[in-house]
C-alpha positions in Angstrom: 37.7 -66.9 123.2 40.9 -65.2 124.0 41.1 -61.7 125.7 44.1 -59.5 125.1 44.7 -56.2 127.0 46.9 -53.6 125.3 50.1 -52.8 127.3 49.3 -49.1 127.7 45.9 -49.9 129.2 47.4 -52.4 131.6 50.3 -50.1 132.6 47.9 -47.2 133.2 45.7 -49.3 135.6 48.7 -50.7 137.4 50.5 -47.4 137.7 47.5 -45.7 139.2 46.6 -48.7 141.4 43.1 -49.1 140.0 41.7 -52.5 140.7 38.9 -53.8 138.6 39.5 -57.5 138.7 36.0 -58.5 139.9 34.2 -56.3 137.4 36.5 -57.3 134.5 35.9 -61.0 135.3 32.2 -60.5 134.9 32.5 -58.5 131.7 34.9 -61.0 130.2 32.5 -63.9 131.0 29.7 -62.0 129.2 32.0 -61.3 126.2 32.7 -65.0 125.9 29.0 -65.7 125.2 28.1 -62.5 123.3 31.1 -60.3 122.3 28.9 -57.7 120.6 26.5 -57.0 123.6 28.0 -53.6 124.4 27.5 -50.3 122.6 29.4 -49.7 119.3 32.0 -47.1 118.7 31.4 -44.9 115.7 29.2 -47.3 113.7 32.0 -50.0 113.6 30.4 -53.4 114.2 33.7 -54.8 115.6 34.5 -51.9 118.0 32.5 -51.7 121.2 32.9 -50.1 124.6 31.7 -50.4 128.2 32.1 -48.4 131.4 33.3 -49.6 134.8 33.7 -47.1 137.7 33.9 -44.1 135.4 36.5 -45.6 133.1 35.4 -46.3 129.5 37.1 -49.3 127.9 37.1 -49.8 124.2 37.6 -53.2 122.6 37.8 -54.7 119.1 36.7 -58.2 118.1 39.0 -60.1 115.7 37.4 -63.5 115.1 37.9 -65.4 118.4 40.1 -62.6 120.0 38.8 -59.6 122.0 41.5 -56.9 122.1 41.2 -54.0 124.7 42.8 -51.1 122.9 41.4 -47.9 124.5 40.9 -46.5 127.9 39.2 -43.1 128.6 38.4 -41.5 131.9 34.7 -40.4 132.0 34.4 -39.3 135.6 37.5 -38.7 137.6 37.3 -40.5 140.9 41.0 -41.3 141.1 44.2 -39.3 141.5 45.8 -39.9 138.2 49.6 -40.2 138.0 49.9 -40.2 134.2 47.7 -39.4 131.3 47.0 -42.0 128.6 46.1 -41.2 125.0 43.8 -43.4 123.1 45.6 -46.1 121.2 44.1 -47.2 117.9 45.1 -50.1 115.7 45.8 -49.6 112.0 
């Protein structure tokens, strides 16, 4: 299974110096075995989300590819340099 992270999500994490590599490694290993294990977004079977350190990550499943497309701050623990808007695929 291939995991693709949207450029806006990657740049937001990098710009704000938010490091989640250990937690993301664990989540990605779970997704390889069961990509639909996390809660759905708006009754869409292919769109799920999970939360790490107060950041809600949304992802879509396209066959053998998991695509991270959305990032939302749930609880602000960080000093944010820039705001990010949710990016949805057509």
